[in-house]
N, C-alpha and C positions, 0 to 999 in steps of 0.2 A: 824582417824579411818582406817585400812586398807583397799584393795580394796576386792573384794570377792576373795578366792581364788577357784583355780579348783581342791576342795578338793578330788575328789572322781577318778582324773586322774593323780595328781601331785605325785609325789615323794617328799615326807616332810621329812623333819627333825625336832628333837626334842630337845629341851633345854637341860641343863646341868643336870646330877645327882647330884647338889650337894649336896642333902640330902641322898646321897648311900651311908653311909660309911663304911657298911659291906656285907655279904652273904644274909642276912633276906629279904623279903619280906619287902616293905614299911606298916609301922604299918598299921590295919584297926579298926575303931572303931566298938562297937556292933551298930547294926541295928533292925529294924522292918522288918518282914518277907516281902519281895517284894512281890510288886504286878506285879507278871513276871511272863511268861512262866518259868517255871523250867531250860531249855534250855537255854534260851538266859540270863538269872541271872547266871546262872554258868560261860557263855563265858563274859558276863562284870564284874563278880568277878575276873575272870584271869586277865581282864585287868587292875582291879585296882590293883590286888597285882603286876602288872607292873607297875604300876604309874600312871594311871588314876584316878581323882577326881572330880567328878562332879556328876550329874542328868542324865537318859535317862526316853526319854518318846517316845511310837511307838503305834500309834494305826494302827486300818483298820476298814473301814468305819465308823469310830467315836467312835468307840470301842477299850478299850486300852488294846495292848498286852503283853504292858509292863511298868510299872511302878517306876523306883527303883532309888536310890542313892550311892555313892560309896564316899571311904574319908573322907576327912576331908576340912569342910566350914572354919574353923581358927585350924591351928595348936597348937596356940599357947594357947588356951583353949578348944584345944580336943572335939570340937564341931563337929558332924560329916554333912555331907551332908544330906539332905531329902529331900520327893517329895516336901515341901514348902520353899525351900532354891532359895532365887532371884539371879542371875546370869546378869550382865549385856550384852546384846546381841549385843551390837557394830553393823556394819553393815548390819544385819541383819534388822535394823531398815529402813532400805531403803525397803523393801517390804511393810513395814506400810505406807511409805511415799509416794510410788506409788499409794497403795491401795486409799488413801485418794484421792489423784488426779482424780481416774479414779470416783471417788464417785463423786465429785464436778461436772465434766466432764457432769455425768448423769444429775446432775439438772440444766444443762447450767450454772454455775458460770464461767465455762471457758471452752474452747476448743483445744485440743491435737497440732492444728495446731495455735493456737495463737501466736506472738511472746513475749518474757519475757518483753521487752519493752513496750508492752499495757496493761499488768496486773498492772507491777510496771513501773509506769512514771518516777521514782525520778532516777531510774538506769542509769548508764553512762557506755559508753565502747562497744565494738563488741559484746559481749556478749547479749544485748538489742537485738539484731536481731535473738536469735536461738528461738526454738520453745519449745515450753513443751514437746512432745514426743524426742525432739533429747536430751534435759535433763535427761528423763526417761531410754532412753536407751543409754547415754553414747555415745551421737556422735555429740555432741557440738561443739568439738574442744576444751571445757574450759581446760585451764590445771595451774596447780601450787594451792598453799593452800592460803585460808582466812585467815587462824587464828590456833591457838594451841588450842588442846581440853579443854585443862581446864584453859584456860586463858579469863577474860571476853569481853565479845564482845555484844553490844547491836546491835541492829536491823540496825539505820542508818552507823553505823561502819561496817557492815556485807554487807550491800550494796554497799559502797563506796570499800571495800576490793576486795569485787567479783567484780565489775564494772571495777577495776583495773588490773583484769588478763585478760594473753593473750590469744589468739585462738590458735592452734597449726596446725589446719587445717578449710579449707573450711566448715561451720558447715553441718553434712548430709554425708561428704564425706569418714569420719575415722571412729577410736572408742579410746578411750581415757576415761578412769575409773577417774570421778572425784566427789570428797567429796559435792566440793563448789556446782556443779551444784545440788546436792542433797538438800544441805542448800538454794537454790536458788528456790527451788520447796516450801520448810517449808516456804518459804518469801511468795511466793505466794499464798500457804494457806491463812497464815495469813492475807493477805489482802484481800480475796474475800470470805471467807469461814463464816462471821459476829461472828468470835468470834477470838481469837489468836490461833495461830499453836498449843501451848499444851494442851487449854480446847480442842476445838474441835477434835484433836485425840483420847482425852481420853473420851470425851462422845459419839461421833460415832465409831471411827475405833477399838477401844482398845474393845468396851462391845459385848463379847459375845451373840450369840442367846439366853443361859438361865439365861444370865439378868447380868451372872458376869462381872467384869471387867479384861482384861488380861493385871495385871502388870500396869506400871508406868514409870515414868522416874529415872535412878538412880540419877540425880543430879536436884535437886530442886524441883518443884511443875508442876503438881500432882504427887507425889513421887508410885515407886512400893511398895504395903504392902509386909511384911514377915521378916523372917527373911533372912541377906544376905550372902554371902561368901566372905572372905577375897581372893582374887585375888595374883598369885606368878608370879614373873618375873623370865627368865633365871637368873641362879644362885641362886634362892630362896628368892629375895627381892620381902619384900611386896609391890603390886600396890597400885594407889590410891584411899583413902575412898572416899566411897560416904560425900558429905556435899557441895561441891563446891556451892557457891553462885550466880556465875551466873555474869552477862546475858549469858546465854548458845547458841550464835548462833553460834559460833565455831563447835558446835556439831549438834544442832536441824537439823532434816530432814535427815542427812547422819548420826548419829546415837545418843547415850543417853537413848535408852527405856531398859527396863529391867525386867525382868519376870520371875518366875517358868518356868521349862521346859513344865509342862503338859499344862501348858497354853498355850504356844507358838505351842503345838501341839492342842489343841483345835482352836485356832484362825486359822491355816492353813487350816484345814480341813474346817473352815467354810469358808474362801476366797475363796477356789477353789468349794466347792461345792454350789457358788451362795449367800450362807446365810449373809454375809458383803456387795456386790456389786453384779450388778446386771450381771447375766449368760454372756451380751455381753459384759461388762467388763471382766468378767474371760477370756474370750476368746482373748482380747485384751493381756493380761500377759500369757496365753498359746498357743498362735497362733505363727507365724514366726515373728521372732522381727530382731537382726542387724545380721547377722551372723558372728560369731569368729572363723572358722572353726573347723577340728576335733571333726564334729559329734553336736558343740556345737554353743549355738545364745544367744544372748543378749536379756533378756526380761523386761520389766518394775520390776524393784526391784529383777530379778532371773535371773539367767541362766540355759538355758533349754539344756539338752542332748537327743540327739534321741537315737535310739535303737542300734546305732552303738556300742555304750559305754559297755552299759551290757547288753543288749539285751533288755531292754524295755526302753520306753522313761521317763524321768524325770526333774523335778525340782529342782534347789539346790539353797542358797544363805550361807553365814556365816557371823561372824563379828569375828575380835578378832585382836591382834597387837597392842590395844593402852596399856596407862599407867595402865588400871585397870586390867590387867592381866588375865582376863575371854579370856573365845573364845565359841562361838554356832555357830552349824550348823541344817540347817532345811531340808530334802528331801521331797518331794512329788512325790510321783508315783503315775500317775491318771489311771493306769490300772487297781490297787488294792485299790483306795482310801487308801492309804497307806502314815503314814506320820510317819517320823523319825527325832526326837529330840535329840541333843547332846551339852550339856552344860560343858563348866570345868573349873577350878579355878587355874590348874596347868600345867606347859608348859610340864612335862616330856611325858606324851601321852595325849598329845590337844585332844580336841574335833572332831579337823579338822582331827587330827593324826589317830584316834579313827575310825571315817566312813572310811576312805579310806582302813582301815584293814577292817572292818565288813561290808561296805557298798553294793559291789557285792554281798555278799551270803545274806543278808537284801532284795535286791531286789528280790533275785531270790528264796526267804523263802527256804533257804538249813539251814546246821546247821555254826552257825559264828566259824570263825578260831580261835585260840586262839594262844597268843604267846609263840613264843618258848624259853622253858627252857634252862638255862645254862648247859651242861654238868656236871655231875656227874664226881668228882675224875679227872677234867682235866691237872690238873697239879698245880705247885706251885704259890704262891700270887707273882703278879706281883709285882717289885721293885718300889716303891713311892719314887717321888723324883724329881728333875727339870733338865732337859735332853737339850741341845743345839746342834744345827745343825751348821755345819762348816760354812754355809752363814749366820746367826745370828738369825736363827730362835728361837724358844724355844717350850717347853713341860713341862708339870706338869702331874704327876702321883699323884693321891690320888684317898683314899679309902682303903680297907684293904678285905684279903679274896681273894675269887674268881671273885669278882666284883670291879674295877675300872674305875675312869673317869681320862680322859687325853683331856686336854683342850691346846687347840693353840695358840701361840702369836705371830706374824710378818707373811708375805703374804709367805713365803715359807712354815714356818710350817704349817698355816692352810692349804695350797696346796697339801700338801702329806697326810694330814689327813679327808679333805674332796672335794676330786676329782670331778668333775661335774658328774651329774648323773639327774636319770628323764625326758630325754631326752632333757636335757641344757647342751650348749657343751663349751669347753674353748673357744671358738671366743665368744660364748652370753656373760662369764663372761669379758671379755675384753673389749667388748663394753659397758659392766655396768659399769667399772671401768672409763672408759672414761668419760661417763656420769656424774659419783659421781664427779669423780674431778674438772670437768667442773664445777659442781653446786656449790662444796666449794668453788672452786675458783672465785664465782660470777660473773659468765659469763650470765646469765640470770637474769631476774629481782626475781624469787624464790631464786634462788641462792641467790642475795645479800639481798635479805631479812633473809635467813637462815643464813646468816653468822652475819648479825645484832644479831638475837636471840643467836647465839653461842656466841657475843662479851658481850654481855649485862650479859651473864649468867658468862661465864669463864672468862673472859677478854681478851686483845688484840689477837687477830689469829697471830703467829709467822710461823705457817708451818704446812701442810695436808700432810701424808705418807700415801698410803694403807698401807691395814694391811690384804688383802687376802678376798676372796671372796666363797660366799656358796650357797646351795640351799635349803633352809628351808621355810617349812610350804607354799609352793608354790611359794617365793618368790624366788628371787636372790638379796642375800645380800651381799653389801660390805664392809666390815670393813677398818675403818679408825682410824688413833691416827691423834688427832688435838691435835695441841702445842699452848697453849693459858695462858698467864699471867708466872708463873712459873710452870705449869702442864701440864703433858700429859693426853691425856684423850681417852678413846678407846669407838668407837662407832659406830652403823653399817647403812645405808640409802639403803631402795630401790628406786630404783628410775623409773618410766617409760621411755618409748621409744621419749617421748617428752620431757623429762627433768625434770617433776617435781616429786616432794615426793609421793609415794606410803604409806611410812611407815618408823620409823625410829626410832631406840632408842639411844637417847646420854644421861649419859653415860652407857654404860653396860659390861658386862664380856666378856671374850673372849668367842670364839666359844669352845663348847667340846663336846665329844662323852665318853657313857660308852662302858666297853670293860669285855666280860668274857671269859675267859679258854676255846680253841679249838683244845686241843692237840696238841702233839707235842714240848711245850713250846712256841706254835701261842695263838694269842687273835683276836678275830672277836668281831665285834659291838654286844653290846647287848640288844642295843635299840630296842624295838618293834618298834618303828616308821622309822626303817632302815638306822638312820644316819650313814655316813660313810659308807655306804655298799663298798663291793667291795675294803674294805682294811683288811689287818690285819696288826699286829703287833706282834714283836718278842724281847725278851730281852734275854741279853747275853753277860757274860763278860764286865758288866759295861757300855752296851750299848742299844738302843733302835732302830729299825729296823722298819719303817714303810713303807708297800708296799701295792702301788695300780697300777690300771690303767696305771698308765705313768711312772711307776719302782720305788726303793724304794729308803727313804732318811735315814740316819744311823746318827742318834743323840748321844753324849756323855755326861757323868754328867755335870751338870753346877759346873764352879768352884766358 
């Protein structure tokens, strides 16, 4: 599962618009009348025509202002998303894990200053000296992965794997997001609650005040009931379906829960109004946590934003980037008791992309912005085909009419099409590339583990080459070409400052950006999430010129 993304303060990049083959907006299914303010529904409908596919639930004071769904839950069958559609909520699961831990502290089953070793005597390694509070705030120093999301991992194996991880710093002295840390919290719940982690979560923490249960697990039991959305990854590939038999300890605690957007909205309101945990525990979540800078602080299961960000304090959490292909984001605005939940099953405009665009207006109670439409009759269709830079990088232009998609392969091409943005510098890109190379060359314990996983899947690794770096979905991602066996595999990695893997996708498609005519024979990014911001593309004399903040790159037709 990916780390929490600063979705409303970071410049996000959307995935390739592989399905966008002409000028028409993506087809929309027939759907029942939305239970939604007409202004909100009209704005979300515009974003759906731009590529958003998913569900929306917004409430104030526990009363729904908007409950609606857009796009298709399954493209192949034409099944629409509805208010009942279930989404994998990814790392939003951490908010539930944190609430469970705080509820157990209320009953004296544990204390936040207890060390993990005291609660789990079988645990070995330096993490045994870390406290529960440090795990909740990602200040334990724990770094590295304890297992792949959908690989079987039982309880004892999870304890052994986490016990073997390193600490990047003295516990309490820094911040490093850790999925393994939240799985360790789930193992503690499993040990002290008097029931298994999954059973206790379903019976105590998922139970809403009206007696309903908010979803369940995406894989395994107790399962989230209801129709499920198919997830779509970059390039339009379908994500991992449900049905993984487990054991699930690679995901339990840090991800794995699933539910409709309206259940997540109801749960969030119940949590922060003290109807699931005691008011004192709510204060632990909403009070001062670990300062992250820029008006943000880490809270148990959430990130708190002060009024300097959008004029009013709020808490948010998000999950996505895993192999299911779903994305979910939740925001709580205490001043208005407002909950905003967005869930999506496509990368074109993900839930996080959408919140970035509409979040400020939602928080302020203002009309929502809508995506910019491409200018009418702005020029001829771009010539499709393949183009090559003198330095070896390649572009491929696909599509027709006034809307095309350009993908980049090779570090030089990726750099030209995706310059640093969103407050990220070229120096940040270079530092991330160094960490990625160190990881894949096996210079760390996690790197050696990752190489073994890659070689088990693809064959003996014969080479690693950098293939460019982008800023996408709030993460810096470095693309690499892995030569293994007889094949060359493209993948990307998001690596934290301590050298741990935050997210990865191997194999994957090259990064891409949609373009629309901008007049004068030029094209600009037509992506509503602002992918490739600051870049223009011009076609002429059989060549393509990509211009950006760092200059221009000219590519000719591929031979």
